[in-house]
N, C-alpha and C positions, 0 to 999 in steps of 0.2 A: 484668448478665447479657447484655443485648443486644450490648454491645461485644465480649464474648468469642465470641459466636456469629458476629458479623460478622468477627472476625479469623480464626476457624477456617474460615469459608467462604472468605475471601480466600486463606488458606494452601492450602486444598483446591483451589481454582482454579489457583493457581500450580503445584501439584504435577501436576495434570491437563495444564496447558500444557507443562510440562517433559517429561512422558511423551510427549505428541503430538509435541513437537519431536524428541525422540530417535527415535521411530518414523519420522518423516519423514526424518531423516538416515540411518537404517539402510536405509530403503526405496531411497534413491538410491545410497548408498555401500557398502552391505553386499555380501556375496558373492552371485553368481547361484546360485540353488537351482533345479535342474531336477527336475520330476516329470513324467515321461512327455515330451510334446512342449511342455509349459508350463514357462516360466521365471518365477521370482519373485525379487524384490529386484535390486539391482545395476543400476539404471536410470540410471547416471550419464551415459551418452552421450545418452540421451533428454532428460535435464534440460538438458544443454548445448544441444541442438537447440531446445528450447522457449525457453530464455533468449535464444538468438540470434534467434529468430523474433519475440519480443516486444519487443525493444529499440526497433525502429523505431516500433511502435505506441505505446510509452511516450513516445518523443520527439515523435510527432505530438500526443498529448494534452497534454503539457507545453507545447509550442509554442503550441497553441491556447489554453490557459489563460492563458499569459503575455500573448499578443496581446490577449486579451479583457480582461484587467486593465488593459493599457495603454490600450486604447480607452475603457474605463470612466473611467480617470483623465483622459484627454483631455476627455471629455464633462463631467466634474465641473469641470475647470479653466474650460471655457467658461461653465458655469452660474455659477460663483463670480465670474467677470469680469463677467457681466451683472448679478449682484446688487450688486457693488461699484459699478458704473456708476449704478444706480438709486439707491443710497444717496447717492452724490456729488451727484446732481442734485437731491436733496431739500432 
């Protein structure tokens, strides 16, 4: 009984995710709807602007993470070399 409820819950989560995905796509790619001086939907140009603005920040963080991993590997290599040297002298 518990497995069926878990499966139903997972299916419900997937359906909610698909609905939210479709709403997000329509939000940016749908037609502009004007009500008075307000416009709804059709924010494709704004999405492109946001993506252009965030690419540099994304590259900055990826570069920082890669450099940090390289530095950590460098420190680990030094530590392992010290350990090997200690074992050889024993």
